[in-house]
Each structure stands twice: as C-alpha cells, then as structure tokens.
C-alpha positions in Angstrom: -0.3 0.0 0.0 1.5 3.1 -0.9 1.3 6.2 1.3 -0.5 9.3 0.6 1.6 12.5 -0.5 1.1 14.1 2.0 2.0 11.9 4.9 5.4 11.1 3.1 6.2 14.8 3.1 5.3 15.2 6.5 7.5 12.1 7.4 10.2 13.3 5.3 9.9 16.6 7.3 9.9 15.1 10.8 13.2 13.0 10.0 15.0 16.2 8.4 13.7 18.9 10.6 13.0 17.4 14.2 11.4 18.9 17.0 9.7 21.7 14.6 13.0 23.2 13.1 14.9 22.9 16.0 18.3 22.3 14.0 17.9 25.1 11.9 17.2 27.2 14.8 20.5 26.2 16.4 22.0 26.7 12.7 20.9 30.2 12.9 22.0 30.9 16.7 25.7 29.4 15.8 25.5 32.0 12.4 24.6 34.9 14.6 27.1 34.2 17.3 29.9 33.6 14.5 29.0 37.0 12.9 28.8 39.0 16.5 32.1 37.5 17.2 34.2 38.6 13.9 32.4 42.3 14.5 33.6 42.4 17.9 37.1 41.2 16.6 37.1 43.9 13.7 35.7 46.6 16.0 38.7 46.0 18.3 41.3 45.8 15.5 40.1 48.9 14.3 39.9 50.9 17.6 43.6 49.7 17.8 44.7 50.6 14.4 43.0 54.0 15.1 44.9 54.6 18.4 48.3 53.5 17.3 47.7 56.2 13.9 46.5 58.9 16.3 49.4 58.4 19.1 52.0 59.9 17.2 50.3 63.3 16.4 49.6 63.5 20.2 52.8 62.7 21.3 54.2 65.7 18.6 51.8 68.2 19.8 52.5 68.1 23.5 56.1 68.0 23.0 55.6 71.2 20.7 54.0 72.9 23.6 
C-alpha cells in the first residue's frame, strides 16, 4: 500500500527537521554568534589601529608646547 503524498512529506520533514525545526534554529544561533564575534574582533582591531595612528600626532603636539 502506498503512503499518501502529504503523509510522505510530513514523515520526511519529521526526519529532516526534528522538533519543529530545532536544527535550523541552532544553525541560525551559531551563525549569529559567529557573526557577532567577527564584528567584535574587527571593531577591536579598528580601535587599536586608530589609537596607533593617532598616538604620534598627540605626542608631537604635546612636545611642541
């Protein structure tokens, strides 16, 4: 006996997406955490580069006084 097509789809979804899409939610959460970590790292690098770039200017202007 063949399975009804809608039943086959529900069975396939149950195998691929257990617990109402919990796997996809975990993937999304991991992706978001990775993206935030990369943005934070880039932000720290930019702040450091800016501090290094402006340090000599501040030192020269203080010495000239």
